[in-house]
Structures are given as C-alpha cells and as structure tokens.
C-alpha positions as CSV (number, residue, x, y, z in Angstrom):
1,M,147.0,65.0,152.7
2,T,144.0,65.7,150.5
3,A,143.3,69.0,148.7
4,L,140.4,69.6,151.1
5,S,142.4,69.1,154.3
6,D,145.5,70.8,155.8
7,T,145.9,68.1,158.5
8,P,148.4,65.3,157.8
9,A,147.1,61.7,157.9
10,A,147.5,59.9,161.2
11,P,150.6,57.7,161.4
12,R,150.1,54.0,161.0
13,N,151.8,53.2,164.4
14,W,153.1,55.0,167.5
15,D,156.5,56.5,166.9
16,G,159.7,55.1,168.4
17,V,159.9,57.7,171.2
18,V,156.4,56.9,172.5
19,K,157.1,53.1,172.2
20,A,160.4,53.5,174.1
21,L,158.6,55.5,176.9
22,H,155.6,53.1,177.0
23,W,157.7,49.9,177.3
24,T,160.2,51.4,179.7
25,M,157.4,52.5,182.0
26,A,155.6,49.1,181.5
27,L,158.7,47.5,183.0
28,L,159.5,50.0,185.7
29,I,156.0,50.4,187.2
30,P,155.7,46.7,188.2
31,L,159.3,46.7,189.3
32,A,158.7,49.6,191.7
33,W,155.6,47.8,193.0
34,V,157.5,44.5,193.6
35,L,160.3,46.4,195.4
36,A,157.8,48.0,197.8
37,V,156.0,44.7,198.4
38,M,159.3,42.8,199.0
39,R,160.3,45.2,201.8
40,E,157.7,43.5,204.2
41,D,159.4,41.5,207.0
42,Q,162.9,42.3,205.8
43,P,165.8,43.5,207.9
44,R,166.2,47.3,208.1
45,E,169.3,47.4,205.9
46,V,167.4,45.5,203.2
47,V,164.3,47.7,203.5
48,M,166.5,50.8,203.1
49,K,168.0,49.4,199.9
50,L,164.7,48.3,198.5
51,M,163.1,51.6,199.3
52,M,166.0,53.6,197.8
53,A,165.4,51.6,194.5
54,H,161.6,52.0,194.8
55,K,161.8,55.7,195.3
56,S,164.4,56.2,192.5
57,I,162.3,54.2,190.1
58,G,159.2,56.1,191.1
59,L,161.0,59.4,190.3
60,L,162.2,58.1,187.0
61,V,158.7,56.9,186.1
62,F,157.4,60.4,186.9
63,V,160.0,62.1,184.7
64,L,159.3,59.6,181.9
65,L,155.6,60.3,182.2
66,L,156.2,64.1,181.9
67,A,158.3,63.4,178.8
68,R,155.6,61.2,177.4
69,I,152.8,63.7,178.0
70,A,155.0,66.5,176.4
71,W,155.8,64.2,173.4
72,R,152.2,63.2,172.9
73,A,151.0,66.8,173.0
74,T,153.2,67.6,170.0
75,H,153.0,64.4,168.0
76,A,150.1,62.8,166.2
77,A,148.6,59.5,167.4
78,P,147.5,56.6,165.1
79,E,143.8,56.3,164.4
80,T,142.0,54.2,167.0
81,E,140.6,50.9,165.9
82,T,136.8,50.5,165.8
83,T,135.2,47.6,167.5
84,P,131.8,46.0,167.3
85,W,131.0,47.7,170.6
86,E,131.3,51.4,169.6
87,P,130.8,54.0,171.0
88,L,130.9,52.3,174.4
89,A,134.3,50.7,173.8
90,G,135.8,54.0,172.7
91,M,134.5,55.7,175.9
92,A,135.8,52.8,178.0
93,A,139.2,53.1,176.4
94,K,139.3,56.8,177.0
95,A,138.2,56.3,180.6
96,G,140.8,53.5,181.1
97,H,143.6,55.6,179.7
98,G,142.5,58.6,181.8
99,I,142.5,56.6,185.0
100,L,145.9,55.1,184.1
101,Y,147.4,58.5,183.5
102,L,145.8,59.9,186.7
103,L,147.3,57.0,188.7
104,M,150.7,57.4,187.0
105,I,150.7,61.0,188.2
106,M,149.2,60.4,191.6
107,V,151.3,57.5,192.7
108,P,154.7,59.1,192.3
109,L,153.5,62.4,193.7
110,G,152.0,60.6,196.7
111,G,155.2,58.8,197.3
112,V,157.1,62.1,197.2
113,A,154.6,63.7,199.6
114,A,154.7,60.7,202.0
115,S,158.6,60.8,202.1
116,F,158.6,64.6,202.6
117,A,155.9,64.4,205.3
118,A,158.1,61.8,207.1
119,G,161.0,64.2,206.9
120,R,162.9,61.9,204.5
121,S,164.9,62.9,201.5
122,L,164.3,61.3,198.1
123,P,167.2,59.4,196.7
124,F,167.9,59.0,193.0
125,F,169.9,55.8,192.5
126,G,172.6,57.1,194.9
127,L,173.5,59.9,192.5
128,F,171.8,62.7,194.4
129,E,169.0,63.3,197.0
130,I,166.2,65.8,197.1
131,A,166.0,67.0,200.7
132,S,162.6,67.1,202.4
133,P,161.3,70.7,202.7
134,M,159.3,69.9,205.8
135,A,159.7,68.6,209.3
136,A,158.6,65.1,210.0
137,N,154.9,64.6,210.7
138,K,154.3,60.9,211.3
139,G,150.5,61.0,211.2
140,L,150.4,62.9,207.9
141,A,153.2,60.7,206.4
142,E,151.2,57.5,207.4
143,A,147.9,58.9,205.9
144,I,149.6,59.9,202.6
145,G,151.6,56.6,202.6
146,G,148.3,54.6,202.9
147,V,146.8,56.4,200.0
148,H,150.0,56.0,198.0
149,E,150.0,52.3,198.7
150,L,146.3,51.9,197.6
151,A,146.9,53.9,194.5
152,G,150.0,51.9,193.7
153,H,147.9,48.7,193.9
154,A,145.2,50.3,191.7
155,L,147.9,51.4,189.2
156,L,149.2,47.9,188.9
157,A,145.7,46.4,188.5
158,I,144.7,49.0,185.8
159,A,148.0,48.5,184.0
160,L,147.4,44.8,184.0
161,A,143.9,45.3,182.7
162,H,145.3,47.6,180.0
163,A,147.7,44.8,178.9
164,V,144.9,42.2,178.8
165,V,142.7,44.5,176.7
166,G,145.6,45.0,174.3
167,I,146.1,41.3,174.0
168,L,142.3,40.8,173.5
169,H,142.4,43.3,170.7
170,H,145.1,41.2,169.0
171,V,143.7,37.7,169.7
172,V,140.0,38.1,169.7
173,L,139.3,41.2,167.6
174,K,142.3,40.7,165.3
175,D,142.8,44.4,164.9
176,R,146.1,46.5,164.9
177,T,145.8,48.0,168.4
178,L,148.6,46.0,169.9
179,M,150.7,46.0,166.8
180,K,150.8,49.8,166.8
181,M,152.7,49.7,170.0
182,R,154.9,46.7,169.1
183,P,158.5,47.5,170.2
184,F,161.2,47.5,167.6
185,A,158.7,47.5,164.7
186,R,159.8,49.5,161.7
187,D,156.5,50.5,160.1
C-alpha cells in the first residue's frame, strides 16, 4: 500500500480457493460432457447410470460455480498481463470469460430445466434426489434438452479455447497468465 492509496496491491497469483475451484471444474466439465456423449447407443441400464453421473456432476459444477462467483466477489484478482495487442486482447479476454461464465450458468440450469420438464427428478450421486416440480411435457423437455446439448458443446469448445489461450500466453508471450493459476504453487 502506498501513502496515496487505501487499496491493497493486487496479489501475485490467484489464491488457493480459486485455483481449487478452477481446476476441479476444469476436470468435471469435460467429464460431464463425455458421460452425456457416451450414452448414445448404450443399453437403457447403462444410459441411466451415465445420466445419473452426468446430472450429479452438472449439479456439482453449478454449486462450485456459485462458490467461485461468491469467492471472486470478495477477493482480489491478480493484475492482468498486458499483451502487444492491447486493448483488443483485454476486451477479447473479458468477452471470452463472460461467455464462459454465461455457459457455465446456462448449461446446468438448462439440464435442470430439461429434466424437470420431462418430469424427472435430479439425482445427486445416489445420495438424494430433487423431485421435479412439474408434470412431464415431452415437447418442452426436448426443446430445452436440445438447447442444453448445444450449449454444452459450446461450453466445451470455449473451455478448450480458454486453455489454448492460456498455453499461448505461456509459450508464445512468455507472460505469467498461466502461472498465476498453476495448481499447488506456493507464491
């Protein structure tokens, strides 16, 4: 802190809670996608197990996202790295993160809505179920399910692009963007 400022300096890296949430979600989101894709052409009993896991992971991702948003709202972020392409790169980063967060909200909520519209409960790893508050409406469930599926594909594509950009920051620009989110780092 300087004598002229009351705001503390930005941290050098993301804190451990944000890193744990980020990397846990980075593993769970593709896993949920793979489980949904694997269900195609499977026997009904296998589909039921895959979808129970898919829905459970989706609910967990949504809860982790809410925790991440709450944590981020109350904790400082590290300074962003400048690139040779500012301010366009900064605007692209903000837009990319905005789309990523929008999809991380939209995909699980769409899955919940599709399940409820189908009159199905939401399981959570066999521990409990959230009952559907509505009667089955096949047409509505299919429409919401279609949007959920497209949004899920988009989420995976944007998450992959996010990872590639992080790697490019490290390999090409040689800045600290990727290192700030490095798991298990102490500084």
